[in-house]
C-alpha positions in Angstrom: 7.0 -6.4 -14.4 9.0 -3.5 -13.1 7.1 -0.3 -13.7 7.9 3.3 -12.7 7.2 3.6 -9.0 4.7 6.4 -9.5 2.6 3.9 -11.5 3.0 1.1 -9.0 -0.6 1.3 -7.8 -2.4 2.2 -11.0 -6.0 0.9 -10.8 -6.5 -2.6 -12.2 -9.9 -3.0 -13.7 -12.3 -5.7 -12.5 -12.1 -9.0 -14.5 -13.3 -8.6 -18.1 -12.9 -4.9 -18.2 -9.3 -4.8 -19.6 -10.6 -4.0 -23.0 -11.8 -0.7 -21.7 -8.2 0.5 -21.2 -7.4 3.2 -23.8 -4.0 3.6 -25.5 -1.7 6.5 -24.4 -2.1 9.6 -26.6 0.4 12.2 -27.7 1.3 15.0 -25.3 -0.7 17.4 -27.4 -3.9 15.6 -26.3 -3.0 15.5 -22.6 -5.3 17.3 -20.1 -4.2 20.7 -18.8 -1.2 20.3 -16.6 0.8 22.4 -14.2 4.6 22.4 -14.3 6.2 23.2 -10.9 9.7 24.3 -10.5 11.4 23.7 -7.2 14.9 24.9 -6.5 15.5 25.2 -10.3 14.4 21.6 -11.0 11.4 20.8 -13.2 9.3 18.1 -11.5 6.6 15.9 -12.9 3.5 17.6 -14.4 0.4 17.8 -12.3 -2.9 17.0 -14.0 -5.2 20.0 -13.3 -8.3 17.9 -13.9 -7.4 15.5 -11.2 -6.2 18.3 -8.8 -9.6 20.1 -9.2 -11.3 16.8 -8.5 -9.3 16.4 -5.3 -9.8 20.0 -4.3 -13.6 19.5 -4.3 -13.6 16.2 -2.4 -10.7 16.6 0.1 -11.4 20.2 1.1 -14.8 18.8 2.4 -13.4 15.5 3.8 -10.1 16.7 5.4 -10.8 20.4 6.1 -7.7 22.5 6.9 -5.5 19.4 6.7 -5.9 19.2 3.0 -3.7 22.3 2.4 -0.6 20.7 3.9 -1.4 17.3 2.3 -1.8 18.9 -1.1 1.5 20.7 -0.8 3.3 17.3 -0.4 1.3 15.4 -3.0 1.9 18.0 -5.7 5.6 18.3 -5.0 7.5 15.1 -5.8 10.8 16.7 -4.8 9.8 16.5 -1.2 8.7 12.9 -1.3 10.6 10.5 1.0 11.4 6.8 0.6 12.1 4.2 3.3 14.6 1.4 3.0 13.4 -2.0 4.2 16.3 -4.4 4.7 16.1 -8.0 3.5 17.1 -10.3 6.3 17.6 -13.1 3.9 20.5 -11.4 2.1 22.1 -10.1 5.3 24.0 -7.1 3.8 27.0 -6.5 6.2 27.8 -2.9 5.5 24.4 -1.6 4.5 23.2 -0.4 7.9 26.5 1.5 8.5 26.1 3.1 5.0 22.5 4.2 5.9 23.6 5.7 9.2 26.3 7.7 7.4 23.7 9.0 5.0 21.4 10.2 7.9 19.0 7.2 8.0 17.7 5.9 11.3 15.2 3.1 12.3 11.6 4.0 11.4 10.0 2.3 14.3 11.4 3.0 17.7 8.4 3.4 20.0 6.9 0.6 22.2 4.8 -1.0 19.5 2.4 -3.8 20.3 4.1 -5.8 17.5 7.6 -5.2 16.1 9.8 -8.3 15.3 13.5 -7.6 15.6 13.9 -9.0 12.1 11.9 -6.2 10.6 14.4 -3.4 9.9 13.3 -0.3 8.1 15.3 2.9 7.8 14.1 6.5 7.1 15.5 10.0 7.1 13.9 13.4 7.3 15.4 14.6 4.0 13.6 13.9 0.8 15.1 11.7 -1.9 15.6 8.1 -2.6 18.4 5.6 -1.8 19.8 4.1 -5.0 17.5 1.2 -6.3 18.9 -2.3 -7.0 18.3 -3.9 -10.3 16.7 -7.3 -10.5 19.2 -10.1 -11.1 17.9 -13.7 -11.6 19.2 -16.0 -8.9 20.5 -13.1 -6.7 18.6 -11.7 -3.7 18.3 -8.0 -3.3 19.6 -6.4 0.0 16.7 -3.9 0.4 13.3 -2.8 -0.8 12.4 0.9 -1.3 8.9 1.9 -0.2 6.6 4.4 1.4 7.2 3.8 5.1 3.4 4.0 5.7 3.1 0.8 3.7 4.5 -1.1 6.7 1.7 -0.1 9.0 -0.8 -2.6 7.6 1.9 -5.3 8.2 2.5 -4.2 11.8 -1.3 -4.1 12.4 -1.8 -7.6 11.1 0.8 -9.1 13.5 1.7 -12.3 11.5 3.3 -15.0 13.7 5.3 -18.1 12.9 3.2 -21.0 11.7 0.1 -19.0 10.8 -1.6 -19.4 7.4 -1.6 -16.1 5.7 -3.5 -14.7 2.7 -2.4 -11.5 0.8 -5.5 -11.1 -1.3 -4.2 -8.3 -3.7 -0.5 -8.8 -3.3 1.2 -7.0 -6.2 3.7 -5.4 -6.4 4.8 -7.5 -3.3 6.2 -5.1 -0.8 3.9 -6.0 2.0 4.3 -9.7 1.2 8.1 -9.2 1.5 7.6 -7.3 4.8 5.4 -10.0 6.3 8.0 -12.6 5.5 10.7 -10.4 7.2 8.5 -10.6 10.4 7.6 -14.3 10.6 7.7 -17.8 8.9 4.1 -18.6 8.1 2.9 -22.1 7.9 1.6 -21.3 4.5 1.7 -18.0 2.6 -0.8 -17.3 -0.2 -0.1 -14.3 -2.5 -2.9 -13.6 -5.0 -3.0 -11.1 -7.9 -5.6 -11.2 -10.7 -4.0 -8.7 -13.1 -1.5 -10.4 -15.5 1.1 -7.5 -15.6 1.0 -7.0 -11.8 1.2 -10.8 -11.3 4.5 -10.9 -13.2 5.8 -8.0 -11.0 4.8 -9.9 -7.9 6.6 -13.0 -8.9 9.7 -11.0 -9.7 9.6 -9.3 -6.3 9.3 -12.6 -4.5 12.2 -14.1 -6.5 14.3 -11.0 -5.7 13.8 -11.1 -1.9 12.9 -14.6 -0.8 15.3 -17.6 -0.8 14.3 -20.9 -2.3 13.6 -22.9 0.9 11.0 -20.3 2.0 9.5 -19.9 -1.5 8.3 -23.5 -1.2 5.9 -22.2 1.5 4.5 -19.6 -0.8 1.6 -20.1 -3.2 1.2 -17.4 -5.9 -2.2 -17.4 -7.7 -4.1 -15.5 -10.3 -7.6 -15.7 -8.9 -10.4 -13.2 -8.9 -10.0 -11.9 -5.3 -13.8 -11.6 -5.0 -14.1 -15.4 -5.3 -11.3 -16.6 -3.0 -13.6 -16.6 0.1 -15.9 -19.1 -1.6 -13.0 -21.1 -3.0 -11.1 -21.3 0.2 -13.5 -20.7 3.1 -12.1 -20.2 6.6 -8.6 -21.4 5.6 -6.4 -18.5 6.9 -5.4 -17.1 10.3 -4.5 -13.7 8.9 -5.7 -11.9 5.8 -4.4 -8.7 4.2 -6.8 -6.9 1.8 -4.6 -4.2 0.3 -7.3 -3.2 -2.0 -7.1 -1.7 -5.5 -7.8 2.0 -5.0 -7.6 5.4 -6.8 -4.0 5.9 -5.6 -3.9 9.6 -5.1 -0.2 10.0 -5.6 0.0 8.5 -9.1 -3.3 9.7 -10.4 -2.4 13.3 -9.7 0.3 13.0 -12.4 -1.8 11.3 -15.1 -0.9 12.5 -18.7 -3.6 10.8 -20.7 -6.9 12.7 -21.1 -8.9 9.6 -21.9 -7.4 7.6 -19.0 -8.2 10.5 -16.6 -11.9 10.5 -17.8 -12.0 6.7 -17.5 -10.6 6.7 -14.0 -13.0 9.4 -12.7 -15.8 6.9 -13.7 -13.9 4.0 -12.2 -13.3 5.8 -8.9 -17.1 5.9 -8.3 -17.2 2.1 -8.8 -14.3 1.3 -6.6 -16.1 1.1 -3.2 -18.3 -1.7 -4.6 -15.2 -3.7 -5.7 -13.4 -3.0 -2.4 -16.5 -4.2 -0.4 -16.6 -7.4 -2.5 -12.9 -8.1 -1.9 -13.2 -7.4 1.8 -16.2 -9.6 2.1 -14.3 -12.4 0.3 -11.3 -11.9 2.6 -13.6 -12.3 5.6 -15.0 -15.5 4.2 -11.5 -16.9 3.8 -10.7 -16.0 7.4 -10.9 -18.6 10.2 -13.0 -17.8 13.3 -10.7 -15.9 15.7 -8.5 -14.7 12.8 -7.6 -11.1 12.0 -7.9 -9.1 8.8 -6.4 -5.8 7.9 -7.8 -3.6 5.1 -5.7 -0.9 3.6 -5.6 1.5 0.7 -3.3 4.3 -0.5 -6.0 6.9 -1.0 -7.5 9.6 1.2 -11.0 9.0 -0.1 -13.6 8.4 2.7 -15.7 6.4 0.2 -12.9 3.9 -0.3 -11.9 3.8 3.3 -14.1 4.2 6.4 -17.3 3.9 4.3 -16.3 0.5 3.1 -15.4 -0.6 6.6 -18.6 0.7 8.1 -20.6 -1.1 5.5 -18.9 -4.4 6.4 -19.4 -3.9 10.1 -23.1 -3.1 9.6 -23.6 -6.1 7.3 -21.5 -8.9 8.9 -22.6 -9.8 12.5 -19.5 -12.0 13.0 -17.0 -9.2 12.4 -15.7 -6.9 15.2 -13.4 -3.9 15.0 -10.0 -4.2 16.6 -8.4 -1.2 18.4 -5.1 -0.2 16.8 -4.7 3.2 18.6 -1.8 1.9 20.6 0.1 1.3 17.4 -0.7 4.8 16.2 0.5 6.3 19.4 3.8 4.4 19.2 4.6 5.7 15.7 3.1 9.2 16.1 6.6 10.9 16.0 7.2 9.7 12.4 3.6 9.7 11.0 0.8 12.2 10.9 -2.7 10.8 11.3 -6.1 12.3 10.5 -7.8 13.2 13.8 -11.3 12.0 14.6 -11.0 8.5 13.2 -12.4 5.4 15.0 -10.1 3.3 17.2 -10.0 0.5 14.7 -8.7 2.7 11.8 -5.9 5.1 10.9 -5.4 7.5 8.0 -1.8 8.6 7.4 -1.6 12.1 6.0 1.6 13.2 4.2 3.3 16.4 5.4 6.7 18.0 4.8 9.5 16.1 6.6 7.0 13.2 7.2 5.8 12.7 3.7 4.5 9.2 4.2 1.1 8.1 2.9 -1.7 8.5 2.0 -2.3 5.2 3.7 -5.6 4.0 5.3 -5.5 1.0 7.7 -8.4 -0.8 9.5 -8.3 -4.0 11.5 -11.1 -6.5 12.0 -11.6 -9.8 13.8 -13.8 -12.7 12.9 -15.8 -14.1 15.8 
């Protein structure tokens, strides 16, 4: 299920809504787009309809910070990619190669949780390390990702022997990262969408050796129902919820898809709340849950968390400000958030995010 990375987080519709997806139209029918030339190179086209939508919302929600964030989101040539090493393949020369190319460890501060087995490299310069192709029966040496995608994993703090649920697991990067950190007692990866499920299975096959795969369950359940199907079964739950994915949506080329997703965007907080509530039901008392998205939208982030905190008396926020402080040299965060949440803002030279993270505990 390997898709272009810019489409990696395209919004999956709620169950039963797949028929509403519309076929891709010819370029002549695409919405008005902007072509941006940077250093003589033509980059992807920006959808003006989406950019106008963002301008209206994020100027209000982010204030002055939106100007620098917009500069990064609209210029793919300044995007950065991190390299997460796969401890199960143990590439001998890879770390030396990365050092030669200017990469260095992403996490060096005194983090509350940072297993030695989690190795991720970044560099200040934009660009991407060469990707590895999937080969059946052969483990990949590394996974390319947005470095901010590892912050939900660091916040969740998975330990050996714990039972873990990744509720919306595709494409599988965070699942792979959690398995770099610890050996869970049982690891449950769920993905309801067929196409993304195949992608998830391929990712696991590419990075996880057979003995450990036996500890992993991959399911195709409606995430909103897992809490009722498997109540209080897990020590740790990650809800990396379907979201409007600002990076990919900004480069939409289908006018009908754009119109559809504007409507969907208004419905997402309801779906996200249902998924989060399901994850809480699946969590054991004393267990921790991390909620994350890759959007800047307040409605999909802090509003969803506040609704859960106001409606679930057995849920408490968990302070993650120490983690934020420890990684503040490499990540830019929105100021004024609560201690239990973070919002990573992309900026030049630190083009990570958007990524929202919130941590909760079940009493």
